[in-house]
TORBA-552072 format. One line per 5 residues: their letters; for each residue y, z, x of C-alpha. Coordinates in pm, 1 decimal. Last residue first. Example, Ala and Ser with C-alpha at 12.3 -4.5 7.8 and 13.67 -1.06 7.14 Angstrom:
BEGIN
sa = -106.0,714.0,1367.0; -450.0,780.0,1230.0
This chain:
BEGIN
xxxxx = 3517.3,3268.8,392.1; 3491.1,2904.9,149.5; 3765.9,2713.9,442.7; 3629.5,2900.9,736.4; 3266.5,2873.9,690.4
xxxxx = 3356.2,2473.6,552.0; 3503.3,2387.2,902.8; 3221.8,2556.8,1089.8; 2975.7,2354.6,868.2; 3075.8,2026.1,879.4
xxxxx = 3192.1,2033.4,1283.4; 2953.5,1717.6,1350.2; 3105.0,1557.7,1038.3; 2972.5,1141.2,1070.9; 2564.0,1166.9,1188.2
xxxxx = 2617.7,1526.6,1289.9; 2628.8,1597.8,916.0; 2227.3,1602.5,936.8; 2200.2,1947.7,1139.2; 2141.9,2025.4,736.2
xxxxx = 1829.0,1986.5,708.7; 1742.1,2209.5,413.7; 2033.8,2378.3,167.3; 1963.9,2649.1,-33.2; 2178.8,2705.9,-350.0
xxxxx = 2215.1,3059.6,-373.2; 2575.1,3012.7,-375.4; 2639.0,2808.5,-693.1; 2977.0,2708.7,-739.3; 3036.8,2685.9,-327.5
xxxxx = 2690.5,2550.0,-343.3; 2831.1,2290.6,-518.8; 3053.7,2134.9,-203.9; 2746.1,2197.4,2.0; 2519.3,2017.4,-189.1
xxxxx = 2757.7,1712.1,-149.3; 2755.4,1804.2,242.9; 2384.1,1770.0,302.0; 2367.2,1454.2,19.7; 2589.1,1251.0,220.3
xxxxx = 2456.4,1337.2,579.1; 2143.6,1231.2,513.8; 1843.4,1301.3,699.1; 1644.1,1329.9,358.3; 1886.0,1657.2,243.2
xxxxx = 1664.0,1884.7,67.8; 1775.3,2129.8,-152.1; 1630.1,2447.7,-234.8; 1664.0,2589.5,-540.8; 1875.3,2856.0,-744.7
xxxxx = 1924.1,2755.1,-1102.9; 2136.1,2511.3,-1353.8; 2088.7,2509.6,-1655.7; 2421.4,2672.1,-1754.9; 2564.2,2382.1,-1602.1
xxxxx = 2382.0,2135.4,-1804.3; 2538.0,1802.0,-1755.7; 2336.5,1452.4,-1818.7; 2368.5,1241.3,-1561.7; 2279.0,852.1,-1596.9
xxxxx = 2254.5,662.1,-1243.8; 2341.6,267.4,-1200.5; 2247.7,2.1,-964.1; 1893.9,-63.2,-1027.2; 1838.7,187.2,-1257.1
xxxxx = 1863.3,531.1,-1364.2; 1814.2,837.1,-1530.0; 1913.7,1196.8,-1478.4; 1848.3,1520.6,-1622.3; 1939.0,1857.0,-1475.6
xxxxx = 1747.0,2226.0,-1397.7; 1811.3,2231.4,-1014.4; 1514.4,2055.2,-913.3; 1598.6,1753.8,-1181.2; 1873.0,1724.7,-985.1
xxxxx = 1747.2,1741.9,-597.6; 1484.9,1422.2,-743.1; 1754.6,1223.2,-904.6; 2009.5,1281.1,-633.5; 1738.1,1103.7,-407.5
xxxxx = 1634.8,870.8,-590.8; 2003.1,711.6,-562.4; 2100.3,747.4,-235.9; 1796.3,593.5,-199.4; 1818.2,689.9,254.2
xxxxx = 2057.2,638.9,512.9; 2180.2,338.1,268.3; 1934.1,110.5,165.7; 1954.0,228.0,-238.2; 2305.2,263.1,-198.7
xxxxx = 2414.4,-61.7,-207.3; 2293.8,-69.1,-562.1; 2612.3,157.2,-670.6; 2785.2,-58.2,-922.5; 2760.4,220.2,-1178.6
xxxxx = 2731.4,562.0,-1286.3; 2692.8,730.2,-1625.2; 2827.7,1063.7,-1808.9; 2606.9,1213.6,-2034.2; 2764.0,1605.6,-2124.6
xxxxx = 2816.0,1915.7,-2051.5; 2990.5,1916.9,-1702.3; 2884.3,2065.4,-1444.0; 2581.4,1796.0,-1320.4; 2900.8,1553.9,-1315.8
xxxxx = 3013.6,1672.1,-1044.9; 2688.1,1671.7,-833.3; 2649.2,1325.2,-979.8; 3054.1,1249.7,-839.9; 2947.0,1397.0,-497.6
xxxxx = 2613.8,1143.8,-483.9; 2849.3,894.7,-510.0; 3123.2,925.6,-294.8; 2938.5,732.5,-53.6; 3022.1,396.4,-319.0
xxxxx = 3405.0,429.0,-309.7; 3541.9,60.6,-502.7; 3214.2,4.6,-628.7; 3178.5,330.4,-772.9; 3289.0,252.6,-1146.1
xxxxx = 3251.4,613.4,-1384.9; 3144.0,556.6,-1751.6; 3183.7,849.3,-1916.3; 3522.3,986.1,-1727.2; 3534.5,1273.4,-1510.7
xxxxx = 3896.4,1340.9,-1482.2; 4139.4,1480.5,-1228.7; 3842.5,1431.2,-995.3; 3870.8,1050.3,-1042.8; 4225.5,1060.9,-899.2
xxxxx = 4112.3,1279.0,-598.7; 3862.9,994.4,-552.8; 4110.4,657.4,-477.6; 4150.8,807.2,-112.5; 3728.7,675.8,-101.6
xxxxx = 3855.8,362.5,-85.4; 3993.2,395.8,258.0; 4381.9,155.4,261.7; 4581.5,489.8,359.0; 4882.1,517.9,192.4
xxxxx = 4909.3,888.1,139.3; 4786.8,924.7,494.4; 4513.4,1118.8,590.0; 4547.7,1374.5,934.9; 4732.5,1731.1,708.4
xxxxx = 4423.7,1789.3,426.5; 4542.4,2044.3,223.3; 4357.1,2284.2,110.4; 4400.6,2472.2,-259.6; 4198.1,2721.0,-396.6
xxxxx = 4065.0,2668.9,-753.0; 3735.9,2708.2,-701.4; 3560.4,2381.4,-801.9; 3850.4,2139.1,-728.3; 3930.7,2291.4,-381.8
xxxxx = 3600.6,2204.3,-360.5; 3578.0,1879.3,-476.6; 3891.2,1803.2,-220.2; 3666.9,1968.6,16.9; 3381.9,1724.9,18.8
xxxxx = 3592.7,1424.2,-43.7; 3785.2,1495.7,303.2; 3497.9,1355.2,508.9; 3566.3,1035.3,310.5; 3865.8,1018.0,351.8
xxxxx = 3840.9,1028.4,722.5; 4139.8,1091.8,908.8; 4335.3,803.1,1111.1; 4233.9,621.9,1437.5; 4517.1,536.2,1675.5
xxxxx = 4468.8,142.8,1862.6; 4644.1,142.6,2169.4; 4635.6,-279.1,2240.3; 4509.6,-530.7,2424.1; 4576.8,-900.2,2171.6
xxxxx = 4309.4,-1039.1,1971.5; 4272.0,-1345.5,2000.0; 4352.7,-1653.5,1758.7; 4202.6,-1999.3,1820.7; 3999.8,-2065.2,1519.8
xxxxx = 4121.0,-1946.0,1130.3; 3967.8,-1690.1,959.8; 3846.9,-1771.3,593.2; 3733.2,-1550.6,335.5; 3689.1,-1620.6,-2.6
xxxxx = 3609.2,-1440.5,-305.0; 3759.5,-1185.6,-270.9; 4079.0,-1252.1,-427.8; 4153.2,-1518.7,-161.5; 4167.7,-1311.3,105.0
xxxxx = 4323.3,-1543.8,471.6; 4262.8,-1301.7,770.5; 4480.9,-1279.6,1056.9; 4445.5,-1151.7,1416.8; 4708.2,-981.7,1619.0
xxxxx = 4489.0,-615.2,1690.9; 4591.5,-428.0,1455.7; 4553.0,-755.8,1177.1; 4209.7,-711.3,1323.5; 4183.7,-314.3,1194.1
xxxxx = 4382.6,-458.1,868.4; 4121.6,-697.2,757.1; 3846.1,-449.5,824.3; 4011.7,-191.9,594.8; 3987.1,-428.6,332.9
xxxxx = 3662.1,-529.6,385.2; 3606.9,-194.6,360.1; 3796.7,-155.3,55.0; 3626.3,-409.6,-124.9; 3277.4,-231.8,-128.9
xxxxx = 3075.7,-449.6,-272.9; 3154.8,-764.8,-369.1; 3123.0,-958.0,-695.8; 2884.1,-1276.1,-776.2; 2825.1,-1481.3,-437.4
xxxxx = 3122.5,-1437.2,-142.3; 3237.9,-1784.4,67.2; 3285.4,-1650.1,407.9; 3515.7,-1981.4,552.4; 3497.6,-2001.7,949.4
xxxxx = 3758.6,-2235.7,1128.8; 3565.5,-2421.5,1448.4; 3507.5,-2328.0,1766.8; 3453.1,-1965.4,1676.5; 3557.0,-1716.0,1905.5
xxxxx = 3808.5,-1585.2,1553.6; 3563.0,-1532.7,1348.7; 3358.8,-1218.3,1556.3; 3510.0,-932.6,1332.3; 3468.0,-1133.3,1002.2
xxxxx = 3120.8,-1189.0,1045.5; 3064.0,-808.6,1103.2; 3305.3,-740.4,832.4; 3123.5,-994.7,544.4; 2784.2,-789.9,610.0
xxxxx = 2890.1,-452.0,617.8; 3034.8,-573.9,299.5; 2685.7,-484.0,147.2; 2416.1,-616.1,-92.9; 2620.1,-723.7,-353.4
xxxxx = 2827.7,-944.3,-196.6; 2553.2,-1223.5,-164.4; 2725.1,-1412.8,153.7; 2795.0,-1828.7,157.2; 2879.0,-1973.4,466.5
xxxxx = 3150.4,-2288.0,598.8; 3184.7,-2336.6,975.1; 3193.7,-2200.7,1260.5; 2991.3,-2288.5,1639.7; 2980.5,-1946.5,1755.6
xxxxx = 3013.1,-1773.6,2061.0; 2847.0,-1748.1,2427.3; 2538.4,-1841.9,2343.7; 2341.2,-1475.9,2306.1; 1975.5,-1571.6,2187.3
xxxxx = 1942.6,-1239.6,1936.2; 1634.0,-1059.1,1837.8; 1679.3,-826.3,1525.1; 1483.4,-487.8,1516.9; 1524.6,-480.3,1203.1
xxxxx = 1532.4,-571.0,848.4; 1417.4,-931.7,726.7; 1052.4,-944.2,771.5; 1036.8,-1029.3,1162.3; 1395.5,-1091.7,1243.0
xxxxx = 1578.9,-1415.1,1424.9; 1953.9,-1464.6,1552.2; 2096.9,-1805.5,1744.5; 2424.9,-1854.2,1563.5; 2596.8,-2147.9,1457.1
xxxxx = 2779.4,-2075.3,1188.3; 2383.0,-2123.5,993.6; 2213.6,-1916.0,1223.3; 2508.5,-1614.2,1153.4; 2479.4,-1607.5,772.8
xxxxx = 2124.4,-1620.4,820.4; 2135.9,-1261.5,1046.2; 2365.4,-1146.5,770.3; 2148.7,-1194.2,468.1; 1848.1,-1092.9,691.3
xxxxx = 1973.0,-763.3,724.8; 1750.1,-538.1,505.4; 1713.8,-147.7,608.4; 1326.4,-69.3,714.1; 1341.1,-68.6,1052.4
xxxxx = 1706.2,171.4,1015.8; 1489.7,468.3,813.1; 1169.4,410.6,1124.7; 1493.5,437.4,1409.4; 1652.7,155.3,1529.0
xxxxx = 1641.4,-195.8,1686.3; 1882.3,-417.2,1874.2; 1676.5,-683.8,2101.6; 1705.4,-935.1,2335.9; 1935.6,-1228.1,2508.6
xxxxx = 2265.5,-1103.9,2581.6; 2544.4,-1349.1,2689.8; 2773.7,-1311.4,2458.5; 2934.6,-1420.2,2130.9; 2626.1,-1372.3,1942.3
xxxxx = 2628.7,-997.6,2030.0; 2922.9,-922.9,1842.7; 2733.9,-1056.3,1530.1; 2493.6,-758.8,1640.3; 2692.0,-517.9,1735.8
xxxxx = 2817.7,-512.3,1384.4; 2492.1,-490.4,1157.6; 2353.6,-248.6,1403.3; 2664.1,-25.2,1453.9; 2766.7,-18.6,1059.0
xxxxx = 2375.5,95.6,974.4; 2391.3,413.2,1248.6; 2043.8,544.5,1215.8; 1900.9,525.6,1587.8; 2096.6,274.3,1766.1
xxxxx = 1871.1,170.4,2028.0; 2003.2,-181.6,2229.7; 1674.9,-299.3,2416.2; 1795.4,-497.7,2646.9; 2128.7,-425.7,2774.0
xxxxx = 2469.6,-434.4,2640.3; 2600.6,-125.7,2817.2; 2907.8,5.1,2719.8; 2911.3,-134.5,2409.5; 2546.2,31.2,2335.9
xxxxx = 2705.7,363.9,2466.0; 2971.0,317.4,2248.2; 2857.7,238.0,1906.0; 2538.0,466.2,1966.3; 2803.1,740.2,1984.7
xxxxx = 3017.1,587.5,1675.0; 2698.0,697.0,1430.7; 2582.9,1049.1,1637.9; 2959.9,1180.2,1625.8; 3277.9,1097.4,1821.7
xxxxx = 3535.0,988.0,1558.8; 3797.6,815.3,1779.0; 4130.6,935.1,1846.9; 4266.6,699.2,2064.2; 4124.6,346.5,2079.1
xxxxx = 4187.1,162.3,2380.3; 4188.6,-234.6,2424.0; 4043.2,-472.9,2626.3; 4012.5,-714.2,2301.3; 3643.3,-783.2,2265.7
xxxxx = 3589.5,-397.4,2297.5; 3937.3,-211.7,2076.4; 3731.0,-558.0,1872.4; 3401.9,-328.6,1850.5; 3540.2,38.1,1885.9
xxxxx = 3785.0,-38.0,1602.1; 3614.7,-137.3,1342.9; 3354.9,173.4,1417.0; 3602.8,424.5,1444.5; 3761.4,315.2,1105.5
xxxxx = 3448.8,366.6,969.9; 3416.7,673.6,1087.5; 3713.3,800.3,1018.5; 3826.7,1052.3,1257.6; 3763.6,1411.2,1129.7
xxxxx = 3871.1,1644.9,879.4; 4231.7,1820.1,997.3; 4260.6,2119.5,695.3; 4583.3,2333.0,638.4; 4438.5,2616.0,337.9
């Protein structure tokens, strides 16, 4: 069975921002809750800018507004106002911006100064790669070269690769030294062009999992085999679930991997997933709660989750999605094996995959 997944949310958000700066055009963009917030904000830079629970839009726009004469606030819903952004705010200020937040979370107040001075800044790598992506995208317009030094290991490296790749497509080069030091030379400018967004590997993972669980052949037709999206590696992971699974390069797959681990006897530990505690919900705790309902034992730490698989113990329960699209789609995949599982709050998939349930019904009928 052939399936086209939606365009990539990650690539769309990057392309929208860079294309806006360049005066270009994005074709085949994802139109979902998150990207609509970005599109609306870029069309009308009027305070207060509201981005709902779109973390990518919040971080990228905070950096972008420092290039403009915007003076005002960017904020989001109640959950967004609990998601940290202090590391990005501090870094932008070090580069010459005037950005502030009362408690390290949105709302963020920006005093746009039509550009950054530039220079060197150090950022912790384990909180969010989006901070680095946000700075990289505005760095070409700083007065001096921008150098980002990463403290510790960088989480979600493929997402920074995506940023660098989209920047390159628009004519700007980033020097990446082993994900420890990124340099953007001043004087570079984005070139006006059309940019087409490819299919979303993160969305595809749920159907790859369904194919794995049901034996049904599902051919995703709009993702390149050479895609730089980190979640493309999920297909390899499906072939063998190791006892220790490092998800540093594809953390968004954690809920789905945890669900698959629940179906395999024995203990399996997912590591390098600390940043999942500050996503749409605390995804580590959310999965612990819902797997417990199913009859599955788990343990967790700051950056890991251990699941003790017991497929025979799984029972029909009502699953809570925490208004998190990835939790909803994860248990949709599991439901193909255990049809009596009930999922509440299903509409949250509109954040990244508005037609998910329609495609799911077609694939699983």
